[in-house]
C-alpha positions in Angstrom: 0.1 -0.3 -0.2 1.3 3.4 -1.2 1.6 6.4 1.4 1.2 10.2 1.3 2.2 12.5 4.0 -1.0 14.6 3.9 -1.4 15.6 7.7 -4.1 18.1 7.4 -6.7 15.6 6.4 -6.7 14.9 9.9 -9.7 17.7 11.0 -11.8 15.7 7.9 -10.6 12.7 9.0 -12.0 13.1 13.1 -14.4 15.1 12.3 -16.8 13.5 9.7 -20.5 14.3 9.7 -20.3 16.9 11.7 -23.1 19.0 10.2 -23.1 20.7 7.3 -19.3 22.2 6.1 -20.8 23.9 3.8 -23.9 26.2 6.3 -20.8 26.1 8.4 -18.4 28.1 6.6 -21.1 30.5 5.7 -22.1 30.8 9.3 -17.8 31.5 9.8 -17.4 35.4 10.2 -14.1 35.5 8.8 -14.5 34.8 4.6 -10.8 34.0 4.6 -10.1 31.7 6.9 -13.4 29.7 6.2 -12.7 29.8 2.1 -15.6 31.8 0.8 -14.4 33.4 -2.4 -17.3 35.0 -3.2 -20.7 35.1 -2.6 -24.5 36.6 -4.0 -27.5 37.1 -2.4 -28.7 33.3 -3.2 -25.3 31.6 -3.7 -21.4 31.3 -3.1 -17.8 30.2 -4.2 -16.0 28.3 -1.8 -12.7 26.3 -2.1 -12.6 22.6 -1.7 -10.2 22.8 1.0 -9.3 19.1 -0.3 -9.1 20.0 -3.6 -8.5 17.4 -6.8 -6.1 20.5 -8.5 -5.5 24.3 -7.9 -8.2 26.3 -8.0 -10.9 23.8 -7.0 -14.2 26.0 -5.5 -17.1 24.6 -5.3 -20.8 26.8 -5.8 -23.7 26.5 -4.0 -27.1 28.0 -3.3 -27.5 30.0 0.1 -30.0 27.8 1.0 -29.2 24.4 2.4 -31.8 22.0 -0.4 -30.3 18.8 -1.7 -31.4 18.4 -5.3 -30.3 20.9 -7.7 -34.6 20.7 -9.2 -35.5 21.8 -5.7 -33.4 24.7 -6.6 -35.8 28.1 -7.8 -34.5 30.0 -11.1 -33.2 33.2 -9.1 -31.3 30.4 -7.7 -30.2 29.0 -10.4 -29.6 32.0 -11.8 -27.2 32.7 -9.4 -25.7 30.0 -9.0 -24.6 29.5 -13.6 -23.8 33.8 -12.8 -21.2 32.5 -9.7 -20.0 29.6 -12.3 -19.0 32.4 -14.8 -17.7 34.5 -13.0 -15.0 32.1 -11.4 -14.5 30.4 -14.5 -13.1 34.5 -15.9 -11.2 34.9 -13.0 -9.4 31.4 -12.9 -9.0 31.7 -16.4 -7.3 35.4 -15.6 -5.3 35.0 -12.7 -4.0 31.1 -12.8 -4.5 30.2 -16.9 -6.3 26.7 -17.1 -6.7 24.9 -20.4 -10.1 23.8 -19.5 -12.6 22.7 -16.6 -14.3 19.6 -15.4 -17.9 20.7 -13.8 -20.3 18.4 -12.5 -22.5 17.9 -10.0 -22.7 14.5 -7.6 -26.6 14.5 -6.7 -26.7 11.6 -4.0 -24.7 9.2 -2.0 -24.8 7.4 -4.8 -23.4 9.2 -6.8 -20.7 10.3 -5.1 -21.6 13.1 -2.8 -20.1 13.5 0.1 -22.4 16.3 1.7 -25.5 14.9 0.1 -28.3 17.6 1.7 -26.3 20.4 -0.1 -26.4 20.3 -3.7 -23.0 22.2 -5.3 -20.8 22.5 -8.3 -17.5 21.1 -8.7 -15.1 23.7 -10.7 -12.1 22.8 -11.2 -9.3 24.1 -12.8 -7.6 21.5 -15.7 -3.9 22.1 -17.5 -1.8 19.7 -20.0 0.2 17.2 -18.0 -1.5 18.3 -14.9 -2.0 14.4 -14.3 1.9 14.0 -14.1 3.4 10.6 -13.2 2.5 10.0 -9.5 -1.7 9.5 -10.2 0.3 7.1 -12.8 2.4 5.2 -10.7 1.6 5.5 -7.0 -1.9 6.6 -7.2 -1.1 10.2 -5.6 -2.3 14.0 -6.4 0.2 16.8 -5.9 -1.2 19.9 -5.1 1.4 22.2 -6.3 0.5 25.5 -4.4 -1.0 25.3 -0.8 -4.7 27.2 0.0 -4.3 30.4 1.0 -2.0 31.7 -2.2 -4.7 30.1 -3.8 -7.8 32.1 -2.2 -5.0 35.1 -2.6 -5.2 34.5 -6.2 -8.8 33.7 -7.1 -10.1 37.1 -5.7 -7.9 39.0 -7.6 -8.7 37.3 -10.2 -13.0 38.4 -8.9 -11.6 42.1 -7.9 -9.7 42.6 -12.2 -13.7 41.6 -13.4 -15.2 43.9 -11.2 -13.3 46.6 -12.6 -14.2 45.1 -15.6 -17.6 46.7 -14.7 -18.6 43.0 -15.6 
């Protein structure tokens, strides 16, 4: 069995299922500490603490609801606007060559949080799957979360400066 030293995951391992981490992030007064990069009146964007790649974010409605089809039109529009904004911000600051975007709805579909629906957005670069996943089933995240947070915020500030 291959081993990867990842001490930052111990918090997640020791506290599984202790409420909704998305709602807990919204309750946190310090957006940077919660890794919330943007919030609108109906939705928000939060960084994934255990990312598949640098810049991996989740976009969710503010309302705690578990199914996409239960969102009202305003919530869906707000979620989609934030998806568009975060793609533009990541394009500006991190220059990915593509994105994976998806929703895991229900535990059988792989959802870790089954009662607060959210989109995952993962920036991708040619060659971002280096030799580590191939040889040792290990993914290397090459940038600290707060550094990535600051880059994303810079991109959103840039976007707001364009009047969009």
